[in-house]
C-alpha positions, -999 to +999 in steps of 0.1 A: +142+328-256+173+302-262+178+284-297+173+241-294+201+227-300+204+203-331+199+168-323+228+147-334+225+117-354+234+086-339+257+067-367+239+032-380+273+012-386+271-003-352+233-013-366+248-030-405+277-035-396+283-068-385+254-079-405+276-070-430+308-080-420+293-119-418+278-113-452+314-108-461+327-140-444+307-164-462+311-147-498+348-156-492+348-188-474+321-197-505+351-183-530+383-204-509+358-233-511+349-237-550+391-226-549+394-259-523+373-280-547+390-269-580+417-279-566+405-308-550+392-320-589+428-309-603+449-334-577+420-361-579+428-357-618+466-363-616+468-389-596+446-410-619+466-395-645+495-410-628+478-442-621+473-448-656+515-444-662+515-472-634+489-499-653+461-490-628+431-475-644+407-464-619+374-450-624+347-436-605+311-438-618+291-403-615+314-382-600+304-351-582+328-331-562+302-318-527+306-314-489+303-271-489+310-256-463+330-274-447+344-309-463+349-321-495+334-350-501+343-374-535+313-399-543+317-426-571+280-442-576+308-474-585+349-477-581+364-498-604+402-499-608+414-523-641+455-532-634+479-551-658+503-558-637+494-593-632+500-607-668+462-609-672+442-580-666+427-580-626+394-561-625+378-552-596+344-530-592+327-520-559+297-505-552+293-466-540+319-452-522+326-417-505+362-396-493+357-368-473+384-344-462+378-316-432+387-282-445+402-275-418+420-304-417+436-313-445+461-341-436+437-365-433+407-383-455+383-404-441+371-436-472+337-455-474+332-482-496+298-500-501+298-538-505+301-556-525+335-556-545+344-586-574+378-590-586+388-605-618+420-623-613+444-643-635+438-681-644+400-673-642+397-676-612+372-652-591+368-634-559+337-610-542+343-599-512+313-588-493+310-571-456+284-549-440+306-523-433+344-506-440+361-480-439+391-460-440+417-434-428+447-420-445+468-397-429+498-381-451+510-358-419+545-377-405+544-400-394+521-416-421+494-435-415+461-457-427+440-474-411+410-498-421+382-513-403+354-542-413+323-559-402+308-589-416+335-596-440+336-626-464+351-634-491+347-659-516+377-674-544+361-697-572+390-712-593+382-735-623+379-770-619+378-766-576+359-764-551+352-723-539+366-710-507+353-692-481+371-669-457+354-651-429+358-626-405+337-612-379+357-579-374+390-569-389+410-540-377+446-532-404+466-505-394+502-489-405+526-465-404+555-454-410+580-464-385+598-431-365+621-450-352+645-470-374+669-455-397+653-439-431+677-465-448+653-494-430+622-477-448+599-494-422+567-494-416+545-509-386+517-529-391+495-540-364+464-561-379+436-577-354+404-605-373+385-616-345+358-646-354+378-656-384+371-689-406+403-701-427+401-722-449+436-734-457+445-731-411+413-755-410+427-778-428+465-777-410+443-778-375+416-805-384+389-783-369+359-755-385+363-737-348+360-701-355+399-681-346+407-650-336+441-638-354+467-605-335+494-599-356+521-570-352+552-567-381+573-543-396+582-543-436+613-531-445+622-516-471+584-508-479+589-474-507+591-504-532+546-509-524+539-471-533+535-486-566+512-509-556+512-546-550+524-567-581+553-590-593+572-557-604+570-543-565+575-579-547+603-580-574+617-549-563+613-556-525+633-586-528+663-575-546+666-545-522+666-576-487+632-560-474+614-584-446+584-588-428+598-591-391+569-607-367+571-591-337+539-610-321+515-634-340+488-645-314+458-667-330+438-693-312+415-720-326+388-732-303+415-749-277+443-743-299+464-713-295+500-701-313+520-673-300+554-665-313+576-648-336+596-644-366+612-633-398+598-640-432+615-626-469+607-642-504+635-664-519+650-661-553+618-683-566+596-660-554+580-683-524+577-672-486+609-682-465+621-680-434+618-687-395+588-691-367+600-691-337+567-704-320+548-722-289+519-742-290+493-754-269+459-773-280+472-785-310+459-821-320+469-823-360+491-808-379+484-814-417+464-850-410+494-858-386+480-865-356+505-857-327+480-854-299+498-851-261+532-854-283+537-818-286+552-813-254+574-842-256+582-830-293+592-792-274+614-812-256+632-835-284+637-814-301+654-788-284+621-762-284+635-742-260+669-728-272+670-700-289+636-691-286+617-668-257+606-686-231+564-699-236+539-681-219+521-699-195+504-733-202+523-727-235+549-759-247+580-735-267+587-758-304+617-763-325+618-736-350+595-738-380+612-740-414+602-719-445+627-736-470+627-742-509+590-738-512+588-768-474+578-767-439+599-779-414+599-780-377+625-788-364+646-815-388+607-833-400+589-816-430+549-814-422+531-826-445+517-799-459+514-785-502+544-769-510+546-738-512+536-718-538+556-685-561+535-653-553+542-645-586 
């Protein structure tokens, strides 16, 4: 009788191997996430220390860093900033804040900040800003980009001895990016700003109407590297000394029946006031600074040669003489507008 052949033992590797590999991968990913979390905490601490040397102190109440397994989430129960770069200390406080970065997309950070924000400003002024939602994103791959979107934004400025001023916008969008086509020496940053349903007291007083408005602005700031140190008198003076300009490539503003379109260029004069030229076309404006112009708008453009040197106006708009900001005053052609003198920014 023939002896039976020995039974061949089957390897159990393919039964347990995938599970073991999954465990190894999970352990490796967990270690990588905690390493990335530690590096993020170190980078945040280093950034906060640099800010202190620049006169800005940030506080993140109840700071936590979470987001496992695919995100790094920095949470603050409240966010604060104290700046000493404007002479008197400026203090800003907001509600809860969240910054999120994806492990697989380290070049982009998303921010969410809860309302309200309260600021204590020089000369005893106070500013409170509220909003329904506010999100922002920052990308530092070339070209660098920043975007902000807010809804139902309201700002109230309180000044001792004056009535409070309130600004509103139903929606607000702002986008910034380094211009990749301009020469590096220009240090050019493109800006796009859109605001709908706006209420701006200065414009209300200028045009004599409280109708809500819309604003669409596209511009380029040159010598923008100065603003890496923040927005304060030192950076503004550095920008002015570097011959920085704000090139307004497109302005469209509507308010009730009034509509203004144009372009221009603005700088800071030696007295730190806004100066420059604006090339505008308008329609539906009944008054400017309390001066009734009514149907004189068209005659004003023709009489003063509004079309000379200006681009052709869109249909229905009248090209105006160049608006000039000079020595703190505002001129339209040779006439000075009856508005308050422009104050120094710093």
